[in-house]
C-alpha positions as CSV (number, residue, x, y, z in Angstrom):
1,X,58.7,148.2,100.2
2,X,60.5,150.0,97.4
3,X,59.2,153.1,95.6
4,X,58.1,151.0,92.5
5,X,55.8,148.9,94.8
6,X,54.3,151.9,96.5
7,X,53.4,153.8,93.6
8,X,51.9,150.4,92.3
9,X,49.8,149.9,95.1
10,X,48.6,153.6,95.2
11,X,47.9,153.2,91.3
12,X,45.5,150.3,92.0
13,X,43.8,152.0,95.0
14,X,43.2,155.1,92.8
15,X,42.2,153.1,89.7
16,X,39.9,150.9,91.8
17,X,38.0,154.1,93.1
18,X,37.6,155.3,89.6
19,X,35.7,152.1,88.4
20,X,32.4,153.4,87.2
21,X,29.5,151.3,88.0
22,X,26.3,151.3,85.8
23,X,23.4,151.1,88.5
24,X,19.7,151.9,87.8
25,X,19.6,154.8,85.1
26,X,22.8,156.4,85.9
27,X,26.6,155.7,86.6
28,X,28.6,156.3,90.0
29,X,32.2,155.8,90.7
30,X,33.0,152.8,93.0
31,X,34.5,155.4,95.6
32,X,31.4,157.1,95.9
33,X,29.3,153.8,96.5
34,X,32.0,152.9,99.3
35,X,31.3,156.0,100.9
36,X,27.4,156.0,100.6
37,X,26.6,152.6,101.3
38,X,26.7,152.6,105.2
39,X,24.2,155.4,105.0
40,X,22.0,154.5,102.1
41,X,18.5,153.4,103.2
42,X,17.4,151.3,100.0
43,X,20.8,149.6,99.2
44,X,20.4,145.8,99.8
45,X,23.2,143.8,101.2
46,X,23.6,140.4,99.2
47,X,26.2,137.9,98.7
48,X,24.2,136.3,96.4
49,X,25.0,136.5,92.8
50,X,22.0,137.6,91.0
51,X,21.3,138.9,87.6
52,X,20.5,142.2,89.1
53,X,23.7,144.4,89.9
54,X,22.2,146.8,92.6
55,X,21.6,144.0,94.6
56,X,25.5,143.1,95.0
57,X,26.4,146.9,94.9
58,X,26.8,146.9,98.9
59,X,28.6,143.7,98.9
60,X,31.0,144.7,96.0
61,X,31.7,148.0,97.8
62,X,32.6,146.2,100.8
63,X,34.9,143.8,99.2
64,X,36.6,146.6,97.5
65,X,37.0,148.6,100.5
66,X,38.4,145.7,102.5
67,X,40.8,145.1,99.7
68,X,41.8,148.7,99.6
69,X,42.5,148.5,103.4
70,X,44.4,145.3,103.1
71,X,46.6,146.9,100.4
72,X,47.0,150.1,102.5
73,X,48.3,148.5,105.6
74,X,50.3,145.9,103.5
75,X,52.8,148.3,102.4
76,X,55.8,146.9,104.2
77,X,57.9,144.5,102.5
78,X,57.1,141.6,104.3
79,X,53.3,141.9,104.0
80,X,53.1,140.1,100.6
81,X,50.4,137.7,101.8
82,X,48.3,140.8,103.0
83,X,48.8,142.5,99.8
84,X,47.7,139.3,97.6
85,X,44.6,138.8,99.8
86,X,43.7,142.4,99.1
87,X,43.9,142.1,95.5
88,X,41.8,138.9,95.8
89,X,38.9,140.9,97.6
90,X,39.1,143.4,95.0
91,X,39.0,141.2,92.3
92,X,36.0,139.5,94.1
93,X,34.2,142.9,94.3
94,X,34.9,143.4,90.4
95,X,33.5,140.1,89.4
96,X,30.3,140.8,91.7
97,X,29.9,143.6,89.4
98,X,30.6,142.0,86.0
99,X,29.5,138.4,86.5
100,X,26.6,139.2,84.2
101,X,28.2,140.8,81.3
102,X,26.4,138.7,78.5
103,X,23.1,140.0,79.3
104,X,23.8,143.5,81.0
105,X,25.6,146.6,79.4
106,X,26.4,148.1,82.5
107,X,28.4,145.2,83.5
108,X,30.3,145.5,80.4
109,X,30.8,149.4,81.0
110,X,32.0,148.5,84.6
111,X,34.7,145.8,83.4
112,X,35.9,148.5,80.7
113,X,36.3,151.0,83.2
114,X,37.8,148.6,85.6
115,X,40.5,147.4,83.0
116,X,43.3,149.7,84.6
117,X,42.7,148.2,88.1
118,X,42.9,144.8,86.5
119,X,46.3,145.2,84.6
120,X,47.8,147.2,87.6
121,X,46.4,144.4,90.3
122,X,47.8,141.8,87.9
123,X,51.2,143.4,87.6
124,X,51.3,143.6,91.7
125,X,50.1,140.0,92.0
126,X,52.9,139.0,89.6
127,X,55.7,141.0,91.3
128,X,54.6,139.9,95.0
129,X,54.7,136.1,93.9
130,X,57.8,136.3,92.2
131,X,59.2,138.2,95.4
132,X,57.8,135.5,97.7
133,X,59.4,133.0,95.3
134,X,62.7,134.4,95.4
135,X,62.7,135.1,99.1
136,X,61.8,131.3,99.7
137,X,64.3,130.3,97.0
138,X,67.1,132.3,98.9
139,X,66.0,130.9,102.5
140,X,66.3,127.5,101.2
141,X,69.9,128.0,99.8
142,X,70.7,129.6,103.3
143,X,69.8,126.4,105.0
């Protein structure tokens, strides 16, 4: 993995940790939710999309954590699929927090603070897809 990809992956992980989630009467960064979710007593874990973002907060944190791990361990050049799956997990986590934007101001705030993550992850996704396509193209030409 070149330094360009490595720095892009690090920027994605950092920007995903800094997404601010509006929950209850406050706001908290996603990184803190990922750390506190396993020991929080009143936090519900639900994969069902509901109108209440607090119900899907633990699931969203889990998706982000899995995605960050896949990105972190997918730093080798040949781990394109691992990085793509990691980004998709993180997009799913963001979707869980922003799916109700039409009715929830906190979801709009979460989407706004998640915009840098979205832009960076789309850039990585497009670079990885392009790299995979070029690699497949050269493999076909060699045969």
